[in-house]
MDAnalysis code that builds the backbone (N, CA, C; Angstrom):
import MDAnalysis as mda
import numpy as np

u = mda.Universe.empty(471, n_residues=157, atom_resindex=np.repeat(np.arange(157), 3), trajectory=True)
u.add_TopologyAttr("name", ["N", "CA", "C"] * 157)
u.add_TopologyAttr("resid", np.arange(1, 158))
u.add_TopologyAttr("resname", ["MET", "THR", "MET", "ARG", "SER", "LEU", "TRP", "THR", "LEU", "ALA", "LEU", "PRO", "THR", "VAL", "LEU", "LEU", "LEU", "ALA", "SER", "CYS", "SER", "GLY", "GLY", "GLU", "GLY", "ASP", "THR", "SER", "ALA", "PRO", "GLU", "PRO", "ALA", "GLU", "THR", "MET", "MET", "PRO", "VAL", "GLU", "PRO", "ASP", "GLY", "GLY", "ILE", "GLY", "ASP", "GLY", "ALA", "GLY", "PRO", "PRO", "GLU", "GLY", "LEU", "GLY", "THR", "PRO", "ALA", "ILE", "PRO", "ALA", "PRO", "PHE", "HIS", "GLY", "VAL", "TRP", "ASP", "HIS", "VAL", "ASP", "GLY", "SER", "CYS", "ALA", "PRO", "GLU", "SER", "ASP", "LEU", "ARG", "ILE", "GLU", "ILE", "ARG", "PRO", "GLU", "SER", "ILE", "GLY", "PHE", "TYR", "GLU", "SER", "LEU", "GLY", "GLU", "LEU", "THR", "ALA", "ILE", "ASP", "ILE", "ALA", "SER", "PRO", "ASP", "ASP", "ILE", "THR", "VAL", "THR", "LEU", "ALA", "MET", "GLU", "GLY", "GLU", "GLY", "GLU", "THR", "TRP", "ASP", "MET", "GLN", "ARG", "ARG", "PHE", "VAL", "LEU", "SER", "ASP", "ASP", "GLY", "ALA", "THR", "LEU", "THR", "PRO", "GLN", "PRO", "VAL", "GLY", "GLU", "GLU", "ASN", "PHE", "GLU", "PRO", "MET", "PRO", "LEU", "LYS", "LYS", "CYS", "GLU"])
u.atoms.positions = np.array([
    [49.725, -15.325, 55.570],
    [49.003, -14.338, 54.858],
    [48.133, -13.588, 55.855],
    [48.072, -12.293, 55.635],
    [47.310, -11.476, 56.564],
    [45.863, -11.388, 56.111],
    [45.060, -10.962, 57.032],
    [43.640, -10.811, 56.741],
    [43.423, -9.783, 55.634],
    [44.236, -8.770, 55.611],
    [44.122, -7.722, 54.599],
    [44.424, -8.292, 53.209],
    [45.442, -9.096, 53.054],
    [45.781, -9.651, 51.741],
    [44.737, -10.674, 51.301],
    [44.148, -11.420, 52.238],
    [43.065, -12.333, 51.883],
    [41.847, -11.550, 51.376],
    [41.538, -10.477, 52.046],
    [40.405, -9.650, 51.634],
    [40.650, -9.053, 50.248],
    [41.866, -8.613, 49.948],
    [42.224, -8.032, 48.665],
    [42.059, -9.062, 47.546],
    [42.390, -10.318, 47.823],
    [42.228, -11.370, 46.826],
    [40.769, -11.789, 46.688],
    [39.995, -11.800, 47.764],
    [38.624, -12.283, 47.744],
    [37.630, -11.243, 47.209],
    [37.929, -9.966, 47.373],
    [36.998, -8.911, 46.986],
    [36.625, -8.963, 45.500],
    [37.574, -9.070, 44.556],
    [37.169, -9.139, 43.140],
    [36.279, -10.344, 42.847],
    [36.526, -11.483, 43.475],
    [35.703, -12.670, 43.245],
    [34.292, -12.446, 43.756],
    [34.148, -11.844, 44.938],
    [32.834, -11.566, 45.504],
    [32.071, -10.583, 44.615],
    [32.738, -9.539, 44.118],
    [32.087, -8.556, 43.257],
    [31.666, -9.181, 41.923],
    [32.500, -10.056, 41.366],
    [32.183, -10.726, 40.123],
    [30.948, -11.602, 40.288],
    [30.886, -12.378, 41.356],
    [29.728, -13.228, 41.603],
    [28.468, -12.410, 41.851],
    [28.585, -11.306, 42.527],
    [27.427, -10.458, 42.817],
    [26.879, -9.835, 41.533],
    [27.764, -9.477, 40.600],
    [27.288, -8.859, 39.377],
    [26.595, -9.872, 38.461],
    [26.912, -11.152, 38.543],
    [26.287, -12.180, 37.718],
    [24.933, -12.595, 38.257],
    [24.709, -12.416, 39.515],
    [23.469, -12.864, 40.139],
    [22.354, -11.867, 39.860],
    [21.147, -12.375, 39.666],
    [19.978, -11.529, 39.473],
    [19.483, -10.985, 40.783],
    [20.116, -11.334, 41.838],
    [19.682, -10.919, 43.166],
    [18.791, -11.972, 43.754],
    [18.750, -12.038, 45.068],
    [17.964, -13.049, 45.741],
    [16.476, -12.789, 45.554],
    [15.762, -13.793, 45.053],
    [14.318, -13.677, 44.888],
    [13.906, -12.801, 43.717],
    [14.817, -12.432, 42.827],
    [14.481, -11.577, 41.692],
    [13.880, -12.433, 40.579],
    [12.550, -12.522, 40.552],
    [11.874, -13.331, 39.532],
    [11.086, -12.443, 38.563],
    [11.330, -11.130, 38.588],
    [10.591, -10.234, 37.701],
    [11.045, -10.413, 36.257],
    [10.129, -10.166, 35.343],
    [10.444, -10.257, 33.909],
    [11.265, -9.047, 33.502],
    [12.067, -9.192, 32.474],
    [12.829, -8.041, 32.016],
    [11.891, -6.944, 31.511],
    [12.361, -5.732, 31.503],
    [11.578, -4.608, 31.016],
    [11.202, -4.863, 29.556],
    [9.976, -4.517, 29.137],
    [9.569, -4.749, 27.750],
    [10.511, -4.108, 26.733],
    [11.060, -2.950, 27.036],
    [11.953, -2.272, 26.102],
    [13.204, -3.094, 25.832],
    [13.548, -3.978, 26.768],
    [14.736, -4.796, 26.594],
    [14.474, -6.012, 25.709],
    [13.217, -6.429, 25.575],
    [12.930, -7.655, 24.845],
    [12.176, -7.440, 23.539],
    [11.550, -6.284, 23.356],
    [10.767, -6.044, 22.145],
    [11.670, -5.650, 20.983],
    [11.241, -5.992, 19.770],
    [11.973, -5.598, 18.575],
    [11.708, -4.121, 18.332],
    [12.741, -3.333, 18.081],
    [12.504, -1.911, 17.837],
    [11.725, -1.702, 16.543],
    [10.912, -0.654, 16.542],
    [10.122, -0.315, 15.360],
    [10.534, 1.067, 14.890],
    [10.717, 1.209, 13.577],
    [11.097, 2.490, 13.009],
    [9.870, 3.378, 12.863],
    [10.053, 4.692, 12.749],
    [8.909, 5.606, 12.642],
    [7.976, 5.303, 11.475],
    [8.493, 4.775, 10.369],
    [7.626, 4.481, 9.227],
    [6.954, 3.121, 9.343],
    [7.120, 2.448, 10.484],
    [6.447, 1.189, 10.725],
    [7.260, -0.035, 10.353],
    [8.463, 0.155, 9.798],
    [9.311, -0.977, 9.443],
    [9.938, -1.583, 10.677],
    [10.478, -2.781, 10.545],
    [11.157, -3.379, 11.675],
    [12.472, -2.657, 11.882],
    [13.048, -2.789, 13.039],
    [14.217, -2.019, 13.423],
    [15.527, -2.458, 12.814],
    [15.531, -3.115, 11.674],
    [16.794, -3.532, 11.063],
    [17.227, -2.592, 9.947],
    [16.519, -1.480, 9.766],
    [16.877, -0.526, 8.734],
    [16.185, -0.790, 7.414],
    [15.472, -1.899, 7.294],
    [14.785, -2.215, 6.042],
    [13.511, -1.397, 5.935],
    [13.194, -0.963, 4.744],
    [11.952, -0.251, 4.493],
    [10.837, -1.237, 4.238],
    [9.666, -0.733, 3.830],
    [8.566, -1.638, 3.533],
    [8.878, -2.457, 2.291],
    [8.286, -3.640, 2.159],
    [8.509, -4.458, 0.968],
    [8.151, -3.695, -0.302],
    [8.826, -4.000, -1.377],
    [8.638, -3.341, -2.659],
    [7.182, -3.375, -3.101],
    [6.661, -2.222, -3.521],
    [5.327, -2.147, -4.091],
    [4.202, -1.950, -3.100],
    [4.467, -2.014, -1.792],
    [3.380, -1.882, -0.831],
    [2.799, -0.479, -0.793],
    [3.625, 0.540, -0.993],
    [3.136, 1.892, -0.890],
    [2.559, 2.434, -2.176],
    [2.635, 1.712, -3.259],
    [2.174, 2.188, -4.556],
    [0.805, 1.605, -4.865],
    [-0.213, 2.488, -5.069],
    [-1.516, 1.942, -5.433],
    [-1.496, 1.393, -6.853],
    [-2.289, 0.383, -7.118],
    [-2.361, -0.197, -8.463],
    [-3.778, -0.694, -8.730],
    [-4.184, -0.542, -9.969],
    [-5.492, -1.042, -10.404],
    [-5.376, -2.550, -10.608],
    [-6.289, -3.349, -10.055],
    [-6.223, -4.810, -10.194],
    [-6.259, -5.265, -11.655],
    [-5.599, -6.366, -11.939],
    [-5.444, -6.904, -13.293],
    [-6.755, -7.136, -14.051],
    [-7.849, -7.595, -13.434],
    [-9.074, -7.816, -14.216],
    [-9.603, -6.548, -14.909],
    [-9.193, -5.377, -14.443],
    [-9.649, -4.118, -15.035],
    [-8.732, -3.656, -16.173],
    [-7.526, -4.217, -16.275],
    [-6.545, -3.780, -17.271],
    [-7.022, -4.072, -18.684],
    [-6.561, -3.253, -19.620],
    [-6.838, -3.484, -21.030],
    [-7.537, -2.311, -21.674],
    [-7.924, -2.512, -22.908],
    [-8.626, -1.500, -23.688],
    [-10.113, -1.813, -23.644],
    [-10.921, -0.781, -23.370],
    [-12.365, -0.903, -23.267],
    [-13.005, 0.162, -24.168],
    [-14.124, -0.144, -24.760],
    [-14.851, 0.832, -25.568],
    [-16.349, 0.604, -25.358],
    [-17.144, 1.608, -25.739],
    [-18.603, 1.497, -25.622],
    [-19.057, 0.195, -26.281],
    [-20.107, -0.405, -25.765],
    [-20.563, -1.703, -26.281],
    [-20.846, -1.673, -27.773],
    [-21.165, -0.503, -28.314],
    [-21.394, -0.377, -29.760],
    [-20.190, 0.246, -30.469],
    [-19.091, 0.482, -29.741],
    [-17.923, 1.139, -30.312],
    [-17.056, 0.197, -31.140],
    [-16.084, 0.801, -31.846],
    [-15.215, 0.047, -32.755],
    [-13.899, -0.406, -32.110],
    [-13.600, 0.097, -30.937],
    [-12.332, -0.156, -30.230],
    [-11.141, 0.514, -30.930],
    [-11.397, 1.302, -31.958],
    [-10.326, 2.016, -32.659],
    [-9.772, 3.129, -31.760],
    [-8.482, 3.451, -31.901],
    [-7.886, 4.502, -31.070],
    [-8.624, 5.842, -31.137],
    [-9.289, 6.142, -32.238],
    [-10.004, 7.425, -32.358],
    [-11.405, 7.405, -31.747],
    [-11.855, 6.270, -31.218],
    [-13.170, 6.189, -30.581],
    [-13.168, 7.056, -29.324],
    [-14.127, 7.980, -29.228],
    [-14.115, 8.933, -28.110],
    [-14.599, 8.345, -26.786],
    [-15.110, 7.130, -26.771],
    [-15.503, 6.485, -25.514],
    [-14.531, 5.373, -25.110],
    [-13.464, 5.213, -25.860],
    [-12.448, 4.188, -25.600],
    [-11.560, 4.632, -24.431],
    [-11.258, 3.681, -23.543],
    [-10.298, 3.948, -22.465],
    [-9.296, 2.795, -22.421],
    [-8.115, 3.102, -21.926],
    [-7.096, 2.079, -21.733],
    [-6.663, 2.114, -20.272],
    [-6.892, 1.005, -19.585],
    [-6.585, 0.929, -18.153],
    [-5.288, 0.141, -17.963],
    [-4.344, 0.778, -17.308],
    [-3.060, 0.170, -16.946],
    [-2.965, 0.139, -15.422],
    [-1.974, -0.543, -14.848],
    [-1.905, -0.642, -13.387],
    [-1.891, 0.700, -12.656],
    [-1.257, 1.725, -13.248],
    [-1.123, 2.994, -12.526],
    [-1.676, 4.192, -13.280],
    [-2.447, 3.949, -14.368],
    [-3.010, 5.076, -15.113],
    [-4.188, 4.613, -15.963],
    [-4.983, 5.595, -16.398],
    [-6.092, 5.342, -17.319],
    [-6.018, 6.390, -18.416],
    [-5.959, 5.910, -19.656],
    [-5.942, 6.806, -20.803],
    [-7.341, 6.949, -21.365],
    [-7.784, 8.202, -21.493],
    [-9.086, 8.509, -22.083],
    [-8.852, 9.095, -23.475],
    [-9.907, 9.495, -24.168],
    [-9.827, 9.959, -25.546],
    [-8.763, 11.053, -25.741],
    [-8.813, 12.122, -24.984],
    [-7.829, 13.192, -25.118],
    [-7.235, 13.580, -23.772],
    [-7.141, 12.628, -22.846],
    [-6.565, 12.926, -21.538],
    [-5.986, 11.658, -20.923],
    [-5.148, 11.870, -19.930],
    [-4.513, 10.766, -19.211],
    [-4.655, 11.016, -17.720],
    [-5.051, 9.987, -16.992],
    [-5.175, 10.087, -15.539],
    [-4.175, 9.175, -14.861],
    [-3.313, 9.763, -14.019],
    [-2.358, 8.987, -13.217],
    [-3.027, 8.649, -11.892],
    [-2.979, 7.386, -11.515],
    [-3.624, 6.911, -10.291],
    [-2.943, 7.518, -9.065],
    [-3.733, 8.147, -8.199],
    [-3.202, 8.671, -6.941],
    [-3.753, 7.917, -5.740],
    [-4.924, 7.278, -5.901],
    [-5.503, 6.485, -4.809],
    [-6.523, 5.521, -5.405],
    [-6.759, 4.443, -4.672],
    [-7.757, 3.468, -5.111],
    [-8.454, 2.893, -3.888],
    [-9.761, 2.706, -4.024],
    [-10.560, 2.047, -2.992],
    [-11.141, 0.801, -3.640],
    [-10.783, -0.349, -3.120],
    [-11.247, -1.612, -3.688],
    [-12.372, -2.142, -2.804],
    [-13.603, -1.961, -3.273],
    [-14.769, -2.411, -2.505],
    [-14.929, -3.920, -2.592],
    [-14.593, -4.481, -3.766],
    [-14.648, -5.930, -3.983],
    [-13.802, -6.217, -5.215],
    [-13.581, -7.478, -5.557],
    [-12.765, -7.780, -6.742],
    [-13.328, -7.212, -8.045],
    [-14.622, -6.877, -8.062],
    [-15.205, -6.337, -9.289],
    [-15.768, -4.927, -9.129],
    [-15.342, -4.208, -8.083],
    [-15.867, -2.864, -7.814],
    [-14.761, -2.011, -7.199],
    [-14.260, -1.041, -7.972],
    [-13.197, -0.169, -7.484],
    [-13.577, 1.294, -7.717],
    [-13.009, 2.170, -6.907],
    [-13.116, 3.610, -7.122],
    [-11.700, 4.155, -7.169],
    [-11.390, 4.845, -8.269],
    [-10.047, 5.381, -8.462],
    [-10.063, 6.895, -8.327],
    [-8.967, 7.444, -7.849],
    [-8.734, 8.878, -7.848],
    [-7.574, 9.110, -8.797],
    [-7.789, 9.999, -9.761],
    [-6.810, 10.227, -10.814],
    [-6.391, 11.694, -10.865],
    [-5.107, 11.916, -11.106],
    [-4.590, 13.245, -11.412],
    [-4.614, 13.342, -12.932],
    [-5.547, 14.109, -13.451],
    [-5.808, 14.168, -14.889],
    [-5.006, 15.276, -15.566],
    [-4.682, 15.014, -16.841],
    [-4.011, 16.005, -17.673],
    [-4.464, 15.803, -19.108],
    [-4.855, 16.901, -19.755],
    [-5.275, 16.817, -21.149],
    [-5.661, 18.166, -21.696],
    [-5.404, 18.365, -22.964],
    [-5.730, 19.605, -23.652],
    [-5.223, 20.829, -22.901],
    [-4.016, 20.724, -22.331],
    [-3.377, 21.845, -21.638],
    [-3.901, 22.128, -20.245],
    [-4.746, 21.288, -19.715],
    [-5.310, 21.511, -18.381],
    [-4.999, 20.342, -17.456],
    [-5.115, 20.573, -16.151],
    [-4.970, 19.518, -15.145],
    [-6.137, 19.602, -14.169],
    [-6.569, 18.463, -13.643],
    [-7.652, 18.395, -12.680],
    [-7.605, 17.041, -11.996],
    [-8.357, 16.908, -10.916],
    [-8.487, 15.632, -10.213],
    [-9.859, 15.054, -10.535],
    [-9.927, 13.732, -10.614],
    [-11.189, 13.073, -10.939],
    [-11.291, 11.765, -10.156],
    [-12.496, 11.464, -9.708],
    [-12.793, 10.154, -9.112],
    [-13.794, 9.452, -10.013],
    [-13.603, 8.144, -10.164],
    [-14.503, 7.375, -11.003],
    [-14.605, 5.975, -10.407],
    [-15.800, 5.464, -10.384],
    [-16.043, 4.102, -9.917],
    [-16.173, 3.201, -11.145],
    [-15.574, 2.018, -11.095],
    [-15.655, 1.046, -12.178],
    [-16.174, -0.276, -11.613],
    [-17.209, -0.824, -12.269],
    [-17.807, -2.085, -11.834],
    [-17.730, -3.068, -12.996],
    [-17.113, -4.221, -12.736],
    [-17.011, -5.292, -13.733],
    [-18.240, -6.194, -13.668],
    [-18.673, -6.693, -14.827],
    [-19.755, -7.685, -14.855],
    [-19.222, -8.999, -14.286],
    [-20.130, -9.908, -13.973],
    [-19.731, -11.196, -13.398],
    [-18.756, -11.955, -14.295],
    [-18.932, -11.852, -15.610],
    [-18.044, -12.580, -16.526],
    [-16.791, -11.778, -16.903],
    [-16.682, -10.538, -16.424],
    [-15.505, -9.708, -16.687],
    [-15.452, -9.123, -18.082],
    [-16.524, -9.267, -18.870],
    [-16.530, -8.789, -20.251],
    [-17.081, -7.369, -20.391],
    [-17.767, -6.878, -19.360],
    [-18.350, -5.540, -19.409],
    [-17.885, -4.740, -18.195],
    [-17.502, -3.494, -18.463],
    [-17.049, -2.580, -17.419],
    [-17.961, -1.358, -17.453],
    [-18.523, -1.004, -16.309],
    [-19.415, 0.156, -16.262],
    [-18.818, 1.242, -15.379],
    [-18.385, 2.357, -15.995],
    [-17.930, 3.514, -15.209],
    [-19.136, 4.199, -14.576],
    [-18.979, 4.659, -13.346],
    [-20.065, 5.329, -12.645],
    [-19.540, 6.597, -11.989],
    [-20.404, 7.618, -11.857],
    [-19.964, 8.870, -11.246],
    [-19.724, 8.703, -9.749],
    [-18.896, 9.587, -9.215],
    [-18.617, 9.611, -7.779],
    [-18.911, 11.026, -7.285],
    [-19.624, 11.123, -6.173],
    [-19.904, 12.434, -5.596],
    [-20.858, 13.252, -6.447],
    [-20.500, 14.498, -6.698],
    [-21.363, 15.434, -7.406],
    [-21.267, 15.324, -8.924],
    [-20.299, 14.554, -9.411],
    [-20.126, 14.424, -10.854],
    [-21.405, 13.858, -11.482],
    [-21.762, 14.382, -12.643],
    [-23.010, 13.957, -13.265],
    [-22.747, 13.501, -14.699],
    [-22.861, 12.222, -14.929],
    [-22.807, 11.686, -16.292],
    [-23.571, 10.370, -16.319],
    [-23.995, 10.015, -17.515],
    [-24.760, 8.789, -17.703],
    [-23.805, 7.585, -17.784],
    [-23.928, 6.609, -16.864],
    [-23.063, 5.421, -16.948],
    [-23.331, 4.658, -18.257],
    [-22.261, 4.411, -19.022],
    [-22.387, 3.672, -20.278],
    [-21.482, 2.449, -20.207],
    [-22.041, 1.257, -20.378],
    [-21.233, 0.045, -20.300],
    [-20.194, 0.002, -21.414],
    [-19.016, -0.532, -21.062],
    [-17.914, -0.689, -21.994],
    [-17.619, -2.164, -22.188],
    [-17.239, -2.527, -23.407],
    [-16.846, -3.912, -23.696],
    [-15.329, -3.983, -23.726],
    [-14.801, -5.173, -23.434],
    [-13.359, -5.377, -23.498],
    [-12.978, -5.583, -24.963],
    [-11.967, -4.832, -25.396],
    [-11.507, -4.922, -26.774],
    [-10.436, -6.012, -26.883],
    [-10.351, -6.621, -28.056],
    [-9.345, -7.680, -28.305],
    [-7.966, -7.094, -28.382],
])
């Protein structure tokens, strides 16, 4: 066998071994882009999954849910101070507010932003609601420049 034919047979083996080696003394860590999990623009992990169900939707906490009326009210549907609080809306006497944002200061103190509709008109409203320690009384309070007298509400059966 000639030197040329030996070289022709040995060259692929040498190239294969060289490509498998990290190089002599190469102890550097791989580039971070090679080891990190990709992140999607909306903040989800890079597997194509979106955020878990319900994370992007604001909701009013359960202790606030139910029908409430003035402490001296009858809780009847025609009571003009009666409100009905659901996870994503609040029904007032002649209007309905769809929840657009919520700030939860504590388990018994929230401020809601509502897209209101009633009597042929639409408007935005913010209202703070504070629950009593026993959860039996709810006091709506004004936010910002709004001016009204806070009147405690009782939970209706």
